N, C-alpha and C positions, 0 to 999 in steps of 0.2 A: 478415563485417561485425560490428562491435562498437559498443556504445552505453554511454556513461557520463554520469551526471548528478550535479551538485552542487546542492543545494536548501537554502534557508534554513529550511525546515520542520524540519530536524534541528539539534540543537545544534552538531554537528560542521560541517555545511554552513554554518550561520550564522556560525561563527567563521572558516571558510575564505574566505567571500565578503565579509567585513567590509571596507569601504572599498576594494575592488578596482575598477579600471577594467575596461571590457569586454575590452581586450587582455590584461590580467593574468589575468582570469578564464578566458579562452580558453586561455592558456598553462598555467594550473593544471589545467584540465579535461583537456587533452591529455596533460600529464605524468602525472597520476594514472591516466588510462585506460591509458596505456602500462605503468605499473607493475602495475596490477590484472590486465591481460591478458598480462603477461610478454612484451612486444614492445619493440623498440627505438624505434619511432615509429609514427605513424598515417599511412597513405597516403590522400590526398584527404580530410582531416578536414573535416567540416561542422558548423557550430555553430547551435544554436537557443537563444535566451535570452528571459528575461522580465525587464523592468526596470520600476521604479516611480520616476520622476524619474531621479536619477543612480544609484540603488541597484539592484544586480543581485540579483534574487530567485531565479533559477534559470538554470543553464547546462547544456546537454547537447551532447556531442560524439559524432559517429559517424564511422566510417571503417574502413578495412581494416588489420589488424595487419601491420606490416612488420618484418623482421629483417635486419640486416647479416650478410653471410657473408664470411669471409676464407679465404684459402688459405694453409695453413702447410705447409712441407716438413718432414717428420719423418724421422729416420734409423732404419732398421730394423737393429738390432744383429745379428740372425740372418743376414740376407742381405747386410749391409753396403751397402745401397742406400737411396737416398732414396725415400720414398713420399709421395704427395700425400694430404692429409687435408683435407676440408672441415670447418671448425670453425664451429659455430653459436653466436654470442654472444648 
């Protein structure tokens, strides 16, 4: 489980949340959490937020990190056979 918060108490957080709607703030928090924790997406993200009027003061997202896996066929030049490799992106 991971948790990530954007808060207007920091200059960076104040700039990021400036004039964002709740939906935009949720997308931003989810994207930044994925980048920070080096995952492709969050599984079952949950959001907690604090608003004053229309202004979002703080947004927190938590969820499980998820990564996509692909299967690539690679050619082994020594045995001249295809080998299966799981590649984690």
